[in-house]
C-alpha positions in Angstrom: -17.5 -58.4 52.3 -13.7 -57.2 53.3 -14.1 -54.6 50.6 -17.7 -53.2 52.0 -16.1 -53.0 55.3 -13.3 -51.1 54.5 -15.3 -48.6 52.6 -17.7 -48.4 55.0 -15.2 -48.1 57.8 -12.8 -45.2 55.7 -16.4 -43.4 55.3 -17.2 -43.2 58.8 -13.7 -41.9 59.7 -13.6 -39.0 57.3 -17.2 -38.4 58.3 -16.1 -38.0 61.8 -13.8 -35.6 60.4 -15.9 -33.5 57.8 -18.3 -33.1 59.9 -17.0 -30.6 62.0 -17.0 -28.3 58.7 -19.2 -25.7 56.8 -22.0 -27.2 54.7 -20.4 -25.4 51.6 -16.9 -27.3 52.3 -19.0 -30.8 52.7 -20.4 -30.4 48.7 -16.8 -29.2 47.6 -15.2 -32.4 49.0 -18.1 -34.4 47.6 -17.5 -33.2 44.3 -13.2 -33.6 44.6 -14.1 -37.4 45.8 -16.4 -38.0 43.1 -13.8 -36.3 40.6 -10.6 -38.0 42.2 -12.8 -41.1 42.1 -13.4 -40.8 38.3 -9.3 -39.9 38.0 -8.2 -42.7 40.1 -10.3 -45.4 37.8 -9.7 -44.4 34.8 -5.8 -44.3 36.0 -6.3 -47.8 37.7 -8.0 -49.1 34.1 -4.6 -48.0 32.0 -2.3 -49.5 33.9 -4.4 -52.8 35.3 -8.1 -53.1 34.8 -11.3 -52.2 36.8 -12.7 -55.5 38.1 -13.4 -56.0 41.6 -9.7 -55.5 43.1 -9.2 -52.7 40.2 -12.4 -50.9 42.1 -11.1 -51.4 45.3 -7.7 -49.9 44.3 -9.6 -47.0 42.7 -11.9 -46.3 46.1 -8.4 -46.7 48.1 -6.6 -43.8 45.9 -9.7 -42.1 46.2 -10.0 -42.0 50.2 -6.6 -41.7 50.6 -6.8 -38.6 48.5 -9.8 -37.4 50.6 -8.3 -37.9 53.6 -5.5 -36.1 52.8 -7.8 -32.8 51.5 -9.5 -32.7 54.4 -6.4 -33.2 56.7 -4.0 -30.6 55.1 -6.1 -28.1 52.9 -9.5 -27.3 55.1 -9.7 -25.1 58.2 -11.0 -26.6 61.7 -10.5 -23.3 63.3 -13.9 -22.7 62.5 -15.5 -25.4 63.4 -17.3 -24.4 66.2 -18.5 -21.2 65.1 -19.6 -22.8 61.6 -21.9 -25.5 63.6 -23.3 -23.7 66.5 -26.9 -24.4 66.4 -29.2 -21.9 65.0 -32.9 -21.7 65.5 -34.6 -22.9 62.0 -36.8 -20.2 60.7 -41.0 -20.8 60.6 -42.0 -21.7 57.7 -44.8 -19.3 56.4 -48.2 -20.2 55.5 -47.5 -18.8 52.0 -44.6 -20.3 51.9 -46.0 -24.1 52.7 -48.4 -23.4 49.9 -46.2 -22.7 47.7 -43.8 -25.6 48.1 -46.8 -28.0 48.2 -47.6 -26.6 45.0 -44.5 -27.2 43.9 -44.4 -30.6 44.4 -47.6 -31.2 43.0 -47.0 -29.9 39.4 -43.8 -31.6 39.7 -45.5 -34.9 40.5 -47.7 -34.1 37.7 -45.6 -32.9 35.2 -43.1 -36.4 36.2 -46.4 -38.5 36.0 -47.1 -37.1 32.3 -43.3 -38.1 31.5 -44.4 -41.9 32.7 -47.6 -41.8 31.2 -46.4 -41.0 27.6 -43.1 -43.3 27.9 -42.8 -44.7 24.5 -41.1 -47.7 22.6 -42.1 -46.4 19.0 -39.6 -44.4 16.6 -40.1 -41.1 17.2 -38.3 -37.6 16.8 -39.0 -35.3 19.5 -40.5 -36.5 22.8 -42.9 -33.3 22.1 -44.7 -36.1 19.4 -46.0 -37.4 22.7 -46.2 -35.4 25.1 -48.2 -32.7 24.3 -49.0 -29.5 25.9 -50.0 -31.0 29.5 -46.4 -31.5 30.1 -45.7 -27.8 29.5 -48.8 -26.5 31.8 -47.1 -28.8 34.4 -44.0 -27.0 34.1 -44.8 -23.8 33.5 -47.3 -24.0 37.4 -43.5 -25.7 38.6 -41.3 -23.2 37.9 -44.0 -20.1 39.3 -44.2 -22.4 42.2 -40.2 -22.0 42.6 -40.4 -18.5 41.8 -42.7 -17.8 44.4 -40.7 -19.7 47.1 -37.4 -17.8 46.2 -39.6 -14.7 46.7 -40.7 -15.8 50.1 -37.4 -17.3 51.0 -38.1 -20.6 51.7 -35.4 -22.5 53.2 -35.8 -25.4 51.1 -35.0 -23.7 47.7 -32.2 -24.9 47.0 -33.3 -28.7 47.4 -36.7 -27.2 45.1 -34.4 -26.4 42.2 -32.5 -29.2 42.6 -35.9 -31.2 41.8 -36.3 -28.6 38.8 -33.0 -28.7 37.2 -33.9 -32.8 37.6 -37.2 -32.5 35.6 -35.8 -29.8 33.2 -33.2 -32.8 32.7 -34.9 -36.0 32.5 -37.3 -35.6 29.7 -35.6 -38.0 27.2 -34.4 -40.2 30.3 -37.9 -40.7 31.1 -40.0 -40.7 27.6 -37.5 -43.1 25.5 -37.9 -45.8 27.2 -35.5 -48.1 25.1 -32.9 -45.3 24.5 -32.3 -42.1 23.6 -29.4 -40.8 20.7 -26.9 -43.4 19.2 -23.5 -42.5 21.2 -25.0 -44.1 24.5 -25.5 -47.6 22.9 -22.2 -47.5 21.7 -20.9 -46.8 25.5 -23.1 -49.7 26.6 -21.7 -52.0 24.7 -17.8 -50.9 25.7 -19.2 -50.8 29.7 -20.6 -54.6 28.8 -17.2 -55.7 27.9 -15.5 -53.7 30.6 -17.7 -55.3 33.6 -17.4 -58.8 31.9 -13.2 -58.8 31.9 -12.3 -55.7 33.1 -11.1 -54.0 30.1 -11.8 -53.6 26.4 -9.3 -54.1 23.8 -7.3 -52.0 22.7 -7.4 -50.1 25.9 -7.0 -45.7 25.2 -7.1 -42.8 26.9 -10.7 -41.8 26.0 -14.0 -41.6 27.7 -12.8 -43.2 30.9 -13.3 -40.8 33.5 -17.3 -41.9 32.7 -16.7 -45.6 32.1 -15.0 -45.6 35.3 -17.7 -44.2 37.3 -19.8 -46.1 36.1 -18.6 -49.5 36.5 -17.0 -48.6 39.9 -21.1 -47.5 41.0 -21.8 -50.7 39.3 -19.9 -53.2 41.1 -20.3 -51.5 44.5 -24.4 -50.6 44.3 -25.4 -53.9 41.7 -27.2 -50.4 39.8 -27.3 -52.2 36.3 -25.4 -50.7 33.8 -28.1 -49.8 31.4 -29.9 -47.5 34.1 -26.4 -45.6 35.3 -25.5 -45.2 31.4 -28.8 -43.0 30.9 -28.9 -41.0 34.3 -25.7 -40.1 35.3 -25.5 -37.1 33.4 -29.3 -35.8 34.2 -28.6 -36.5 38.2 -25.6 -35.6 38.5 -26.1 -31.9 36.5 -29.4 -31.3 38.8 -27.4 -32.1 41.8 -24.5 -30.3 41.5 -25.1 -27.3 39.3 -27.6 -25.8 41.9 -25.7 -25.6 44.7 -22.0 -24.7 43.2 -24.1 -21.7 41.2 -25.6 -20.9 44.8 -22.3 -21.2 46.5 -20.6 -19.0 44.7 -22.5 -16.7 43.6 -23.3 -16.1 47.4 -19.7 -15.9 47.9 -19.4 -13.5 45.1 -22.1 -10.9 45.5 -22.7 -11.3 49.1 -27.0 -11.9 48.8 -28.7 -14.7 49.1 -31.5 -14.1 47.6 -29.8 -12.9 44.2 -28.1 -15.4 44.0 -31.2 -17.8 44.9 -33.0 -16.0 41.5 -29.8 -17.0 39.7 -30.8 -20.2 40.1 -33.9 -20.4 37.8 -32.3 -17.7 35.4 -29.9 -20.4 34.6 -31.8 -22.3 33.1 -32.9 -19.5 30.2 -29.7 -20.4 28.6 -29.5 -24.1 26.6 -29.5 -27.5 28.5 -29.2 -29.7 26.2 -25.6 -31.1 27.0 -27.3 -32.0 30.1 -30.1 -34.3 28.6 -28.0 -37.2 27.5 -25.0 -39.0 29.1 -22.4 -39.2 27.0 -18.1 -38.9 27.8 -18.5 -35.5 26.2 -21.3 -34.4 28.3 -19.9 -35.3 31.4 -16.4 -33.6 30.8 -18.8 -30.2 30.3 -20.1 -31.0 33.5 -16.8 -31.5 34.9 -15.5 -28.1 33.0 -18.7 -25.9 33.7 -18.3 -26.9 37.5 -14.8 -26.2 37.7 -15.8 -22.6 36.1 -18.3 -22.4 38.4 -16.5 -22.5 41.7 -13.7 -20.3 40.3 -16.1 -17.3 40.5 -16.6 -17.3 44.1 -13.7 -16.8 46.8 -10.8 -19.3 46.1 -8.8 -21.2 49.0 -7.0 -24.0 49.0 -10.4 -26.5 49.2 -11.4 -24.9 46.4 -8.3 -25.0 44.2 -8.1 -29.0 45.0 -11.5 -28.8 43.5 -10.6 -27.1 40.3 -7.9 -29.3 39.9 -9.6 -32.5 40.9 -12.6 -31.6 37.8 -10.3 -30.5 35.5 -8.3 -34.0 35.4 -11.5 -35.7 35.4 -12.5 -33.9 32.1 -9.5 -34.7 30.6 -9.5 -37.9 31.2 -13.3 -38.1 30.1 -13.0 -35.9 26.7 -9.9 -34.4 25.7 -12.1 -31.4 24.0 -13.1 -30.0 26.9 -10.8 -31.9 29.4 -8.1 -29.4 27.9 -9.1 -26.2 28.7 -10.4 -27.3 32.1 -6.4 -28.0 33.0 -5.0 -24.8 31.3 -8.0 -23.0 33.2 -6.5 -24.9 36.7 -3.6 -24.1 35.5 -4.1 -20.6 35.3 -6.2 -20.6 38.8 -3.2 -22.4 40.5 -0.7 -19.8 39.5 -3.0 -17.1 40.0 -3.4 -18.3 43.3 0.4 -18.9 44.2 2.6 -16.1 45.3 5.0 -16.7 41.9 7.4 -13.8 41.0 6.6 -10.6 38.7 8.0 -11.9 36.1 5.8 -15.2 35.5 2.8 -13.5 36.7 2.8 -11.2 34.0 3.7 -13.8 31.2 1.5 -16.7 32.3 -1.8 -15.7 30.9 -0.5 -14.9 27.4 1.5 -18.3 27.4 -1.9 -20.4 28.5 -3.8 -18.7 26.1 -1.8 -19.3 23.4 -1.6 -23.2 24.3 -5.4 -23.2 24.6 -5.4 -21.7 21.4 -3.7 -24.4 19.5 -3.7 -27.1 21.3 -6.6 -28.2 20.8 -6.6 -28.0 16.2 -3.4 -29.6 16.4 -4.2 -32.5 18.2 -7.7 -32.8 15.4 -4.6 -32.9 12.9 -2.4 -34.9 14.1 -4.5 -37.7 15.9 -7.9 -37.7 14.1 -6.1 -37.1 10.6 -7.6 -33.6 9.8 -6.4 -31.0 7.3 -6.8 -27.5 7.0 -9.5 -26.4 4.8 -10.1 -22.6 4.9 -14.4 -22.2 4.4 -16.2 -18.9 5.2 -19.5 -20.9 4.3 -18.5 -23.1 7.4 -19.9 -20.6 9.8 -23.4 -19.6 9.3 -23.1 -16.0 11.5 -25.2 -14.4 9.6 -28.4 -16.6 9.7 -31.0 -14.2 10.5 -34.8 -14.7 10.4 -38.0 -13.1 11.9 -39.7 -16.2 12.4 -43.3 -15.1 11.3 -45.2 -17.5 9.5 -46.8 -19.7 11.8 -48.8 -19.0 15.4 -47.4 -16.8 18.2 -46.0 -19.4 20.5 -43.9 -20.9 17.3 -42.9 -17.5 16.0 -41.2 -16.4 19.7 -39.6 -19.6 20.0 -37.6 -19.4 16.6 -37.4 -16.0 16.8 -35.2 -16.7 19.7 -33.7 -19.7 18.1 -32.8 -18.6 14.1 -31.5 -15.3 15.4 -29.5 -17.2 17.7 -26.4 -15.8 16.3 -27.6 -12.4 17.2 -28.3 -13.2 20.7 -24.4 -14.8 21.3 -23.2 -11.7 19.7 -24.8 -9.8 22.7 -23.7 -12.3 25.0 -20.4 -11.7 24.1 -20.5 -7.7 23.9 -21.9 -7.9 27.3 -19.3 -10.3 28.8 -16.5 -8.1 27.0 -17.9 -5.1 28.4 -18.2 -7.1 31.7 -14.5 -8.1 32.0 -13.2 -4.2 30.9 -15.0 -2.8 33.6 -14.2 -5.6 36.4 -10.3 -6.9 36.4 -11.4 -9.9 38.6 -13.5 -11.1 35.5 -11.4 -10.3 32.7 -9.7 -14.1 32.6 -12.9 -15.5 31.9 -13.8 -13.8 29.0 -9.7 -13.9 27.6 -10.8 -17.9 28.2 -13.6 -17.4 26.0 -11.4 -15.7 23.2 -8.9 -18.2 23.2 -11.0 -21.2 22.9 -13.4 -19.4 20.3 -10.3 -18.9 18.6 -9.7 -22.2 18.6 -13.2 -23.0 17.4 -12.7 -21.0 13.9 -9.5 -22.3 13.6 -11.1 -26.2 13.7 -14.1 -25.3 11.5 -12.1 -24.4 8.8 -10.6 -28.3 9.1 -11.8 -31.1 6.9 -12.3 -34.7 9.0 -11.9 -37.1 5.6 -12.7 -40.3 8.2 -16.3 -38.4 8.3 -19.6 -37.6 6.8 -20.5 -34.5 4.9 -23.4 -34.1 8.0 -20.9 -34.6 10.9 -17.6 -32.4 9.4 -18.9 -29.8 12.1 -18.8 -32.3 15.3 -15.8 -30.9 16.7 -15.9 -27.2 16.3 -19.1 -27.5 17.9 -18.4 -29.3 20.7 -15.1 -26.5 21.3 -17.7 -23.6 20.0 -19.7 -25.4 23.4 -16.8 -25.1 26.0 -15.8 -21.8 24.8 -18.9 -21.0 25.8 -19.0 -22.1 29.2 -16.6 -19.5 30.2 -18.6 -16.9 29.5 -20.8 -18.7 32.0 -20.1 -16.3 34.6 -19.8 -13.1 33.2 -23.8 -14.2 32.0 -24.7 -14.6 35.9 -22.7 -10.7 36.3 -25.3 -9.4 33.7 -28.7 -11.8 35.1 -27.4 -10.3 38.8 -27.4 -6.7 37.7 -30.6 -7.1 35.9 -32.2 -8.2 38.7 -31.0 -5.8 41.2 -32.6 -3.0 39.0 -36.1 -5.4 38.8 -36.0 -6.0 42.7 -36.7 -1.9 43.6 -39.6 -2.0 41.0 -43.2 -1.9 42.1 -44.8 -5.6 41.9 -46.8 -5.8 38.9 -43.5 -5.1 37.1 -41.7 -7.6 39.0 -44.3 -10.1 37.9 -44.3 -8.6 34.7 -40.6 -10.1 34.5 -41.3 -12.8 36.4 -43.6 -13.9 33.3 -40.8 -13.2 30.6 -38.6 -15.4 32.8 -41.0 -18.2 32.7 -41.5 -18.0 29.4 -38.0 -18.3 28.2 -36.9 -20.7 30.9 -39.9 -23.4 28.9 -38.8 -21.8 25.6 -35.3 -23.2 26.5 -37.1 -26.3 27.9 -38.5 -26.8 23.9 -35.5 -25.8 22.1 -32.9 -28.4 24.4 -34.6 -31.2 22.7 -34.8 -32.7 19.5 -38.5 -31.1 17.4 -40.5 -31.9 14.8 -42.5 -28.7 13.9 -43.4 -26.0 11.0 -40.1 -24.5 11.8 -37.6 -27.3 12.2 -37.2 -31.3 12.0 -34.5 -32.9 13.8 -34.9 -36.2 11.6 -33.2 -38.6 14.2 -35.8 -41.5 15.1 -35.0 -42.8 18.1 -34.6 -46.7 18.6 -38.2 -48.2 18.4 -39.2 -51.6 19.6 -39.3 -52.7 16.0 -35.5 -52.1 15.3 -35.1 -54.8 18.6 -37.7 -56.6 17.0 -35.1 -56.8 13.5 -32.5 -56.8 14.8 -33.7 -60.3 17.5 -34.9 -61.7 13.6 -31.5 -61.5 11.5 -29.6 -62.7 14.0 -32.3 -65.9 14.5 -32.5 -66.2 11.0 -28.7 -65.8 10.1 -27.5 -68.4 13.4 -23.8 -68.8 13.1 -22.7 -67.7 9.6 -21.5 -64.5 8.5 -23.4 -61.5 7.1 -23.7 -58.1 6.7 -26.8 -55.8 7.5 -27.3 -52.2 5.9 -29.4 -50.3 8.0 -29.9 -47.2 9.7 -28.4 -46.7 12.8 -31.7 -47.1 14.6 -31.7 -50.6 14.0 -27.8 -51.1 14.1 -28.0 -49.3 17.7 -30.9 -52.0 18.6 -28.4 -54.7 17.4 -25.8 -53.3 19.6 -27.8 -52.8 22.8 -28.8 -56.8 22.1 -25.3 -58.2 21.2 -23.0 -55.9 21.9 -20.3 -55.3 19.0 -20.2 -58.7 18.5 -18.9 -58.8 14.8 -16.1 -57.1 13.3 -14.1 -57.9 9.7 -11.0 -57.1 8.4 -10.9 -55.6 11.9 -12.4 -52.2 11.6 -15.6 -52.9 9.4 -18.5 -53.4 11.6 -21.6 -56.1 10.5 -24.1 -53.6 10.7 -23.9 -49.8 8.5 -23.6 -48.1 11.9 -20.3 -45.8 11.1 -21.8 -43.2 9.0 -18.3 -42.5 7.6 -17.5 -46.0 6.3 -18.8 -47.3 2.8 -20.7 -49.9 3.8 -23.7 -47.2 5.2 -22.7 -45.7 1.2 -24.5 -49.1 0.5 -26.9 -48.4 2.7 -27.8 -44.8 1.3 -28.2 -46.8 -2.2 -30.1 -49.6 -1.5 -32.7 -47.1 0.8 -32.4 -44.7 -2.8 -33.2 -47.2 -5.0 -32.6 -50.9 -4.0 -30.8 -52.8 -6.4 -29.3 -57.0 -5.9 -26.2 -55.7 -7.3 -25.5 -53.1 -4.3 -26.2 -55.6 -1.9 -23.5 -58.5 -3.8 -21.1 -55.4 -3.5 -21.6 -55.1 0.3 -21.2 -58.5 0.8 -17.9 -58.7 -2.4 -16.5 -55.6 0.3 -16.8 -57.7 3.3 -16.6 -60.9 1.9 -19.5 -62.8 3.3 -22.3 -64.5 1.4 -25.0 -63.2 3.3 -26.9 -59.6 3.7 -29.5 -58.4 4.9 -31.4 -54.8 3.8 -33.8 -53.2 6.4 -36.2 -50.8 5.8 -38.3 -48.7 8.5 -41.7 -47.7 7.7 -41.1 -44.0 8.4 -38.4 -43.6 5.8 -38.9 -41.1 3.2 -40.9 -43.1 0.1 -40.8 -46.5 2.1 -43.8 -47.7 0.1 -41.7 -47.3 -3.5 -38.7 -48.9 -1.9 -40.4 -51.5 -0.3 -42.1 -52.5 -3.8 -38.4 -52.4 -5.6 -37.1 -54.0 -2.6 -39.3 -57.2 -3.0 -38.7 -57.6 -6.5 -34.7 -58.1 -5.3 -34.5 -60.0 -2.5 -34.3 -63.5 -2.4 -37.3 -63.4 0.1 -38.0 -60.9 3.2 -40.8 -60.5 6.0 -41.9 -57.6 8.1 -42.1 -57.3 11.8 -44.4 -55.6 14.4 -47.4 -55.0 12.1 -45.6 -53.9 9.5 -44.1 -51.1 10.9 -40.3 -52.8 9.5 -39.3 -54.8 6.8 -36.3 -57.3 6.8 -34.9 -58.3 3.1 -32.7 -61.4 2.8 -30.1 -61.5 0.3 -27.0 -64.3 -0.7 -24.6 -65.2 -3.2 
């Protein structure tokens, strides 16, 4: 009760201070508070733990920081001018009709998502959604464009709704959860929730963990729900206001700034469809870059710094570029001597280029191995073997390198033409060089299929620095379209609609005639298998050879229950580990000797092999495994088989 009373009184006092500020400042202060809370929560976790006292301490520090920022970094001289009562504009019939149309299409799209929720093992959400969802999404997109052209005063709110619809397809359709990593993070969150920390303490992921634990303990929101919705919701709520604010300040045109909101959805959005620390760190970095695009004042600078600190405590591959970008912004804002001003950029950019590859070498155990084959720069295709829709989609997807190069050259041209944008391109170039260097590192602890994970993450961080230059390009295009006749504008609106819908399709896992994402989702059958094994084995020591989805299901049910020899998890979920190699041998040609070798490796007398029906050549593997196992059983009408082996 005392904690709630403190929070209530603190926020009432701070609200009384902030109420006189412009709405844009309140939004920026909200970003500052959340990012400070993430950073402080991570710091408290490292020196203490995140029990209820740790949560209180984190909130106390974040509220003190917010109070000091409002007190010393905001300008209240314009308070009366900023809060003059302005008569609201009347909503015209056309604007009201467009708003109603948007809400109808949005609700229909949302209903389609919930109607097609599934616990089955699927590769892609499009396998169960069908074409109806895209019609509803296209209708909502057209209605949003109409709202923008009609200058509806609630455009920003509708943009937030549209971003959330775009980011939440997997969130809704995958009823048991999407991906694999979120299950690992959720198990860690449950341990932290119970004990206050998870041993051994590390600096990884704490920005996300602290936010989720604090929200969970304050508002009793289930951790499973938080761990699924955090990034999609946070991105939807923060990106449209940040984009609109910065573009309005940069371009001085509200209509162009509004049109840029749907235009940004042409870009890939896959980093916002799933909650993992890397994606949250990308969001922090992206918000810092977007805010820097507008007019920089003390409050904006505080936001950039706090967002960068939160990114650093969430994931280093995005956090390090964010911190260096914040350092550049600070040095550029402060009055410094001419010598420091001259050398600051080269020093920061060289550090940005070198520090991440060096960290990967010294702390991840990577070693240099040059190979041009690591970079598929010239994978060009006309994609003309299927229907028109798929041909168009994969013409864009398979020629992404050319599109990327075009964006880079466009960014370079804009940077050369306008000095104010050069630092964005320099940061991109520096991060891109880091990507090239990291692409020639070999990670001995990772499976071959995962060797490119680190370089790809660095590339995404690099591309984030290109966004301001892409916004300038989009703005120039919009200016030229605005002076055209209505039929031409309508054609461009349809082009935008098609590109946004295409981006939506490509942002999620896919299984079509051109591409197969291959990774299945965790299914009810996988959970049933994990429960069945746990009941059969009781308290005995055992190992399970299964694909990662079954392992994720077990983790969601029992957490990180058992480790052997300190680092061997009892499910074969670590794709770079030896247990997973045994699983691959069983999934190819099941033999009793393989299971005995796995038991000897771990030091147990009991093992289980799990075979999902969807696995390639499952009928053949099933027949062979039946001959070698001590006993077996099927679950969920044959969706999964479990084979038991004992010494």
